[in-house]
C-alpha positions in Angstrom: -19.1 -9.8 2.3 -21.8 -9.0 4.9 -25.5 -9.6 5.0 -27.9 -6.7 5.9 -31.7 -6.6 5.7 -31.7 -9.5 3.2 -29.4 -7.7 0.8 -25.9 -8.7 -0.1 -23.3 -6.0 0.3 -19.7 -5.9 -0.7 -17.0 -4.0 1.1 -13.6 -2.6 0.1 -11.7 -2.4 -3.2 -13.6 -1.4 -6.3 -17.0 -2.2 -4.9 -17.0 0.0 -1.9 -20.2 -0.6 0.0 -22.6 -1.4 -2.8 -26.0 -3.2 -2.7 -26.0 -6.0 -5.2 -29.8 -5.5 -5.6 -29.2 -2.0 -6.9 -28.1 -3.6 -10.1 -29.5 -7.1 -10.1 -32.1 -9.2 -8.5 -31.0 -12.8 -8.0 -34.3 -14.5 -8.6 -33.5 -18.2 -8.2 -29.9 -18.5 -7.1 -30.2 -22.0 -5.6 -31.7 -23.5 -8.7 -28.9 -22.0 -10.8 -31.3 -19.8 -12.8 -30.0 -16.9 -14.7 -30.0 -13.7 -12.6 -32.6 -11.1 -13.7 -30.9 -7.9 -14.6 -32.3 -4.5 -13.9 -31.6 -1.6 -16.2 -28.3 -0.2 -14.9 -28.1 3.4 -13.9 -26.3 6.0 -16.0 -22.6 5.9 -15.3 -21.2 8.7 -13.2 -18.5 10.8 -15.0 -15.2 9.0 -14.5 -12.6 10.9 -12.7 -9.0 9.8 -13.4 -5.7 10.0 -11.8 -2.8 9.4 -14.2 0.3 7.8 -12.8 3.4 8.4 -14.9 5.7 5.4 -14.5 9.4 6.1 -14.1 10.3 2.5 -13.4 9.6 2.0 -9.8 9.0 -1.5 -8.4 6.1 0.0 -6.5 4.2 1.7 -9.4 1.5 -1.0 -9.5 1.1 -0.7 -5.8 0.5 3.0 -6.1 -2.2 2.3 -8.6 -3.8 -0.2 -6.2 -3.8 2.3 -3.4 -5.6 4.9 -5.5 -8.2 2.3 -6.7 -8.7 1.3 -3.1 -9.8 4.9 -2.4 -12.4 4.4 -5.1 -10.7 6.7 -7.5 -9.9 5.4 -11.0 -6.3 5.6 -12.2 -4.2 4.5 -15.1 -0.5 3.8 -15.3 1.2 5.2 -18.4 4.8 5.6 -19.6 6.5 8.7 -18.3 6.8 10.1 -21.9 3.2 9.7 -22.9 2.1 12.6 -25.2 -0.7 14.9 -24.1 -2.9 13.8 -27.0 -3.3 10.4 -25.2 -3.6 12.0 -21.8 -6.2 14.6 -22.8 -8.9 11.9 -23.3 -8.6 10.8 -19.7 -9.3 14.3 -18.4 -7.0 13.8 -15.4 -8.0 15.2 -12.0 -4.3 14.8 -10.9 -1.0 13.3 -11.8 1.3 11.0 -9.7 4.9 10.7 -10.6 6.2 7.3 -9.5 9.6 6.6 -8.1 12.4 5.1 -10.3 16.0 3.9 -10.2 17.6 6.8 -12.1 19.1 10.1 -10.8 17.7 13.3 -12.2 21.2 14.7 -13.0 22.3 11.6 -15.0 22.6 12.0 -18.7 19.5 10.6 -20.4 17.5 10.4 -17.2 13.8 10.3 -17.8 11.9 13.6 -17.5 8.2 14.5 -17.1 6.4 16.1 -20.0 5.8 19.8 -19.8 2.1 19.5 -19.5 2.5 17.9 -16.0 3.8 21.1 -14.5 1.5 23.6 -16.3 -0.2 24.6 -13.0 -3.6 23.4 -14.1 -3.6 20.0 -12.5 -2.4 18.8 -9.0 0.8 16.7 -9.1 2.2 14.3 -6.4 5.8 13.3 -7.0 7.0 10.2 -5.1 10.7 9.7 -4.4 12.3 10.1 -7.9 9.1 11.9 -8.9 9.7 14.5 -6.2 13.3 15.0 -7.2 12.2 15.4 -10.8 9.7 18.0 -9.8 12.4 20.0 -8.0 14.9 19.5 -10.8 12.5 20.6 -13.7 11.1 23.5 -11.8 14.4 25.2 -10.9 15.4 23.5 -7.6 18.6 21.5 -7.0 19.1 17.8 -6.5 22.4 16.4 -5.4 23.8 13.0 -4.2 23.2 12.5 -0.5 26.0 11.9 1.9 24.4 8.7 2.9 21.6 6.6 1.5 18.3 6.6 3.4 16.6 3.2 3.1 13.9 1.8 5.4 12.2 3.2 8.4 12.3 6.9 9.2 10.2 9.3 11.3 8.5 12.1 9.4 7.9 15.4 11.3 5.3 18.0 10.0 6.2 21.7 10.2 3.1 23.1 8.5 0.1 22.3 10.8 -2.7 23.3 8.4 -1.6 21.7 5.2 -4.4 19.6 3.6 -2.0 16.8 2.7 -1.7 15.9 6.4 -5.2 16.7 7.6 -6.3 14.6 10.6 -2.8 13.0 10.8 -0.3 13.1 13.7 2.5 15.6 14.0 5.0 12.8 13.6 4.6 9.4 11.8 6.7 6.5 10.5 7.5 6.4 6.8 9.5 4.2 4.5 12.4 5.8 2.6 14.4 4.4 -0.4 16.7 7.1 -1.9 20.3 8.2 -2.1 19.8 11.7 -3.7 18.4 14.7 -1.9 16.9 18.1 -2.6 19.2 20.9 -1.5 17.3 23.8 -3.0 13.5 24.2 -3.3 12.0 25.5 -6.6 10.6 29.0 -6.4 7.2 29.2 -4.6 7.6 25.9 -2.7 7.9 25.4 1.0 9.0 22.6 3.3 6.0 20.7 4.6 7.8 17.9 6.6 11.3 16.6 7.3 13.1 13.6 8.8 16.4 13.5 10.6 18.3 12.7 7.4 16.1 14.6 4.9 15.5 18.3 5.7 13.2 18.4 2.7 11.2 15.2 3.0 7.9 16.8 1.8 7.5 20.0 -0.3 4.6 21.7 -1.8 3.3 25.0 -3.3 -0.1 26.7 -3.5 -0.9 25.2 -7.0 -1.2 21.7 -5.7 2.3 20.5 -6.6 3.5 18.2 -3.8 6.6 16.0 -3.5 7.2 13.1 -1.1 10.6 11.7 -0.5 9.1 8.6 1.0 6.8 5.9 -0.4 3.2 6.3 0.9 2.0 3.2 -1.0 3.9 0.6 1.0 2.6 -0.8 4.3 5.6 0.3 6.2 4.3 3.9 5.8 1.5 3.4 8.3 -0.5 6.6 7.4 0.4 6.3 3.7 -3.2 5.5 2.6 -4.5 8.5 4.5 -1.9 10.8 2.9 -2.8 9.5 -0.6 -6.5 10.0 0.2 -5.9 13.6 1.3 -4.1 14.2 -2.0 -7.0 12.6 -4.0 -9.9 14.3 -2.1 -8.5 17.4 -0.5 -6.0 18.5 -3.2 -7.5 17.0 -6.4 -11.1 17.3 -5.4 -12.0 13.7 -6.4 -15.4 12.3 -5.4 -14.5 8.6 -5.1 -17.0 7.2 -7.5 -15.0 4.3 -8.8 -17.4 1.6 -7.7 -18.6 -1.7 -9.1 -21.9 -0.2 -10.0 -20.4 2.7 -12.0 -17.9 0.3 -13.7 -20.7 -2.1 -14.7 -22.9 0.7 -16.0 -20.0 2.3 -17.9 -18.9 -0.9 -19.5 -22.4 -1.9 -20.6 -22.9 1.5 -22.2 -19.5 1.3 -23.9 -20.0 -2.2 -25.2 -23.4 -1.3 -26.6 -21.8 1.7 -28.5 -18.9 -0.4 -29.8 -20.9 -3.4 -30.9 -24.1 -1.8 -32.2 -26.1 -4.5 -34.0 -23.0 -6.7 -34.6 -22.3 -10.2 -33.3 -19.7 -11.0 -30.6 -17.9 -14.2 -29.8 -16.3 -14.7 -26.4 -13.3 -16.8 -25.5 -14.8 -18.6 -22.5 -12.4 -20.6 -20.4 -14.4 -21.2 -17.3 -12.1 -18.9 -15.2 -13.4 -15.8 -13.4 -11.9 -13.4 -15.9 -13.6 -14.7 -19.0 -16.8 -15.4 -17.0 -17.1 -11.8 -15.8 -16.2 -10.5 -19.3 -18.8 -12.7 -20.9 -21.4 -11.7 -18.4 -20.8 -8.0 -19.0 -21.0 -8.4 -22.7 -24.2 -10.5 -22.4 -25.8 -7.8 -20.3 -25.0 -5.3 -23.0 -25.9 -7.2 -26.2 -27.8 -10.3 -25.1 -28.1 -13.0 -27.7 -25.7 -11.1 -30.0 -23.0 -12.8 -27.9 -21.9 -16.3 -28.8 -19.6 -17.9 -26.1 -17.0 -20.3 -27.5 -15.6 -22.8 -25.1 -12.6 -24.6 -26.6 -11.6 -27.9 -25.2 -8.0 -27.7 -26.2 -6.9 -30.7 -24.2 -4.9 -28.5 -21.8 -7.6 -28.2 -19.1 -7.8 -29.7 -15.6 -9.7 -32.8 -14.7 -13.5 -32.4 -15.1 -13.1 -28.8 -16.3 -15.1 -29.4 -19.5 -18.2 -30.7 -17.7 -18.0 -28.0 -15.1 -17.9 -25.2 -17.6 -20.8 -26.6 -19.7 -22.9 -27.0 -16.5 -22.4 -23.5 -15.2 -22.6 -21.5 -18.4 -25.0 -23.4 -20.7 -27.3 -25.1 -18.3 -27.4 -22.7 -15.4 -26.6 -19.2 -16.8 -28.3 -19.9 -20.1 -25.6 -18.4 -22.2 -25.3 -19.3 -25.9 -22.4 -21.7 -25.6 -20.6 -23.5 -28.4 -18.4 -26.3 -27.2 -15.5 -27.0 -29.6 -13.5 -30.2 -29.2 -10.0 -29.3 -30.4 -7.6 -31.4 -28.3 -6.0 -33.1 -31.3 -5.2 -29.9 -33.3 -3.7 -28.2 -30.3 -1.5 -31.1 -29.4 -0.5 -31.4 -33.0 0.6 -27.7 -33.0 2.5 -28.2 -29.8 4.3 -31.3 -30.9 8.0 -30.8 -30.5 7.6 -27.3 -28.9 9.6 -26.9 -25.7 10.2 -23.2 -25.4 7.6 -21.6 -23.1 7.3 -18.4 -25.1 6.8 -20.5 -28.3 4.1 -22.5 -26.5 2.2 -19.4 -25.6 2.4 -18.0 -29.1 1.3 -21.3 -30.7 -1.7 -21.6 -28.3 -2.7 -18.0 -28.8 -2.5 -18.3 -32.6 -4.5 -21.6 -32.6 -7.2 -20.1 -30.4 -7.7 -17.3 -32.9 -8.0 -19.8 -35.8 -10.7 -21.7 -33.9 -12.5 -18.5 -33.1 -12.5 -17.3 -36.6 -13.7 -20.7 -37.9 -16.6 -20.6 -35.4 -17.3 -17.0 -36.3 -17.7 -18.0 -40.0 -20.2 -20.7 -38.9 -22.2 -18.2 -36.9 -22.5 -15.7 -39.7 -21.0 -12.2 -39.8 -19.1 -11.8 -36.5 -16.9 -8.7 -36.0 -15.9 -8.8 -32.3 -13.9 -11.0 -29.9 -14.3 -10.7 -26.2 -11.4 -11.6 -23.9 -10.9 -11.5 -20.1 -7.5 -9.7 -20.3 -6.5 -8.1 -17.0 -4.2 -5.2 -16.1 -1.3 -7.5 -14.9 -1.5 -9.4 -18.2 -1.0 -6.2 -20.1 1.9 -5.0 -17.9 3.8 -8.3 -18.0 3.4 -8.6 -21.8 4.7 -5.1 -22.5 2.1 -3.5 -24.7 2.4 0.0 -26.1 0.3 1.2 -23.1 3.2 0.3 -20.8 6.3 0.1 -22.9 8.5 1.2 -19.9 7.9 -2.1 -18.2 10.3 -5.1 -18.8 8.7 -8.1 -20.5 8.3 -11.0 -18.1 6.4 -13.3 -20.4 3.9 -13.1 -23.2 0.3 -13.7 -22.2 -1.5 -15.7 -24.9 -4.4 -13.3 -25.0 -2.0 -10.2 -25.3 1.2 -11.1 -27.1 -0.1 -14.3 -28.8 -2.7 -12.6 -31.1 -1.8 -12.3 -34.7 -1.3 -8.7 -36.1 -3.7 -9.3 -39.0 -6.6 -10.6 -36.9 -9.9 -9.7 -38.5 -11.9 -9.5 -35.3 -12.0 -6.4 -33.2 -11.2 -6.9 -29.5 -13.6 -6.2 -26.6 -11.6 -6.3 -23.3 -13.9 -4.8 -20.6 -11.5 -5.9 -17.8 -8.3 -4.7 -19.4 -7.6 -2.2 -16.6 -8.8 -4.1 -13.6 -6.8 -6.1 -11.0 -8.0 -9.6 -10.1 -9.7 -8.5 -6.8 -11.6 -5.9 -8.7 -12.8 -8.5 -11.2 -14.0 -10.7 -8.4 -16.0 -7.9 -6.9 -17.6 -7.1 -10.2 -18.4 -10.8 -10.7 -20.2 -10.9 -7.3 -22.2 -7.8 -8.1 -23.2 -9.4 -11.5 -24.5 -12.4 -9.6 -22.0 -15.0 -10.7 -21.8 -18.2 -8.5 -19.5 -17.8 -5.5 -17.4 -20.9 -6.5 -16.7 -19.4 -9.8 -15.9 -15.8 -8.6 -13.5 -17.1 -6.0 -11.7 -19.6 -8.2 -7.9 -19.5 -8.2 -6.4 -18.1 -11.4 -5.7 -20.6 -14.2 -3.3 -19.6 -17.0 -4.7 -19.1 -20.4 -2.3 -21.6 -22.0 -3.5 -24.1 -19.5 -1.5 -27.1 -18.4 0.9 -26.6 -21.3 3.0 -24.2 -19.3 2.9 -26.5 -16.2 4.6 -29.2 -18.2 8.3 -28.4 -18.6 9.3 -29.5 -22.1 7.2 -31.0 -24.8 3.5 -31.4 -24.2 2.0 -34.9 -24.8 -1.3 -36.6 -23.9 0.5 -38.9 -21.5 2.1 -36.0 -19.6 -1.2 -34.2 -19.5 -2.9 -37.1 -17.8 -0.1 -37.4 -15.3 -0.2 -33.7 -14.5 -4.0 -33.7 -14.2 -3.9 -36.5 -11.7 -1.2 -34.8 -9.6 -3.0 -31.4 -9.8 -6.3 -33.0 -8.7 -4.6 -34.3 -5.5 -3.2 -30.8 -4.7 -6.5 -29.1 -5.2 -8.4 -31.8 -3.2 -6.0 -31.6 -0.2 -5.8 -27.8 -0.2 -9.6 -27.5 -0.2 -9.9 -30.1 2.6 -7.4 -28.1 4.6 -9.6 -25.0 4.0 -6.7 -23.2 2.5 -8.1 -22.7 -1.0 -9.4 -19.2 -0.5 -6.4 -17.8 1.4 -4.0 -19.0 -1.3 -3.7 -17.0 -4.6 -2.8 -20.1 -6.5 -1.9 -23.8 -5.7 -1.1 -26.3 -8.3 1.3 -29.1 -9.5 4.0 -28.8 -12.1 5.4 -31.8 -14.1 9.1 -31.1 -14.3 11.5 -32.3 -17.0 13.5 -34.2 -14.4 13.3 -37.9 -13.5 14.6 -39.5 -10.3 15.5 -42.9 -9.0 13.1 -44.3 -6.3 12.2 -47.5 -4.5 8.6 -48.7 -4.6 7.7 -52.2 -3.4 11.3 -53.2 -3.2 11.8 -52.4 -6.9 13.9 -49.7 -8.4 11.9 -47.0 -10.2 12.9 -44.1 -12.4 10.0 -41.7 -12.5 8.8 -38.2 -12.9 9.4 -35.4 -10.4 6.4 -33.3 -9.6 6.8 -29.9 -8.1 4.0 -28.4 -5.9 3.5 -24.6 -6.1 1.4 -22.5 -3.7 1.6 -18.7 -3.3 -0.1 -15.8 -1.6 -0.6 -12.5 -3.4 -2.9 -9.6 -3.9 -2.7 -9.1 -7.6 0.0 -11.5 -9.0 2.4 -8.6 -9.6 4.3 -9.9 -6.6 3.8 -13.1 -4.7 5.2 -15.0 -1.7 5.5 -18.7 -1.4 2.9 -20.1 1.0 4.1 -21.6 4.3 1.9 -24.7 4.0 1.7 -26.9 7.1 4.0 -29.9 7.0 1.1 -32.3 7.5 -0.6 -30.9 4.4 2.6 -31.2 2.3 3.1 -34.7 3.6 -0.5 -35.8 2.6 -0.1 -34.2 -0.9 3.3 -35.9 -1.4 2.1 -39.3 -0.2 -1.1 -39.3 -2.3 0.7 -38.1 -5.5 3.4 -40.8 -5.3 0.8 -43.5 -4.4 -2.0 -42.5 -6.8 -0.3 -41.0 -9.9 1.5 -43.6 -12.1 5.0 -42.8 -13.1 5.7 -40.2 -10.3 8.1 -41.2 -7.5 9.2 -37.8 -6.1 7.5 -34.6 -5.0 9.2 -31.3 -4.3 7.9 -28.0 -3.0 8.7 -24.7 -4.6 9.8 -22.0 -2.1 10.6 -19.2 -4.5 8.8 -15.8 -4.3 8.0 -13.4 -7.1 10.3 -11.7 -7.7 12.8 -13.3 -8.4 10.7 -16.1 -9.8 7.3 -16.0 -11.5 4.2 -17.7 -10.2 4.0 -20.1 -13.1 7.2 -22.1 -14.0 6.9 -21.1 -17.7 
């Protein structure tokens, strides 16, 4: 963030360079008063790039790169019918990479509408080979696999895809097949030493790249994608926080009408931003329900009530439900079952509170795009299920309430930017993610009140030391896990047999991938010493050095 002429400005990502005061006036931020909202401008027409997913590990990264260029995009399965695509009115298609070979039996193909000549298409790796294969070219196994660094050489100087880019540039390859014959009407736009046809294109805006422009190793990859978006597809780049907010407010008003809405408010940034958006749209028609399920961190209940009820003046109902959640979790050890139990119990609580509030028809949730992808919804059935998110897979099929999920297609960094533009407190917008099922999935095995107290105390130490070391913001997440293991120790000349606590800290951009954080040894030493000395029943601390993949960020 930068300050200019007394106005707060946000740079990068979804926000672009947007004046907060265009949409809000923060009247009394220090006093915690509710921001005064102006009438939002009419949303600009949304321009959409559709990414057809063929199974590449980089598909979500492609989506992020398009969003970073301030162009909206959606990832859909490769076989999505035109009826679902038509509503998006795509300005262009991107065909992702994938593990298959186009000549294999049963290899995925692109729908016929992709190559009808009306919409520009960018094929990446497998997407390029598929374009060649389906349009009459030839794809064959390569004599040697090309993986990693390569140098791309242009041979068409005036092609818009490479406008303002050097004649040669480093790219990142990952393929074993190669195109040996171009489809009719195509020409070679660039080559590498191992790939005579590294880039191809025609006059209708169909372009194929054998390399991956979305990865950082392709140094000019962002510029190549921007040239496709702006020079080939004619996008305007209007995917900004302001347009998103205006669009969502207008959409929520249409959906809700005069109805009442309840919001599952957890205190995290996702539900906070979702609740604020809905509140801006329907005002007092929104009832926020904060469920104290007994699975929250230390002092979380007081913090949520202070921020939302006292400072932001939202209509907040505080439900004390610890006993019923712990009763439902009694004897449950399987992590997927935990998530399902918690999700189902949440809905029961919401529906009970909805009956108390009168006729309520809508439920707001802070579901994000990574939640949807990892839970394998119909919107992304090609992705493998990693885990069920309680607010996606844990909802009952016969739920009476209609869902409002204004953040369903946003990444976490985009949600933070929207939250800042909406005027939410900085300490809330920049909070590290906290899982919907709470501490239940950070306790390996059965969840009990005693284990929860042990984990809260250990987690408090981790948070306290990370913040003192000024590493809270650089880390994506940092927390403690109460493992199912016990170990022998010596404390005060006495033999002990206590819990093993694992400390987890990762860096990430969007939680789709993550790397374990290289915390300073001194910091790890302080965390370990304090946990063993201050948390009863714990005599050993270990540090998790697993990245995602192969692991996940949470242990369960």
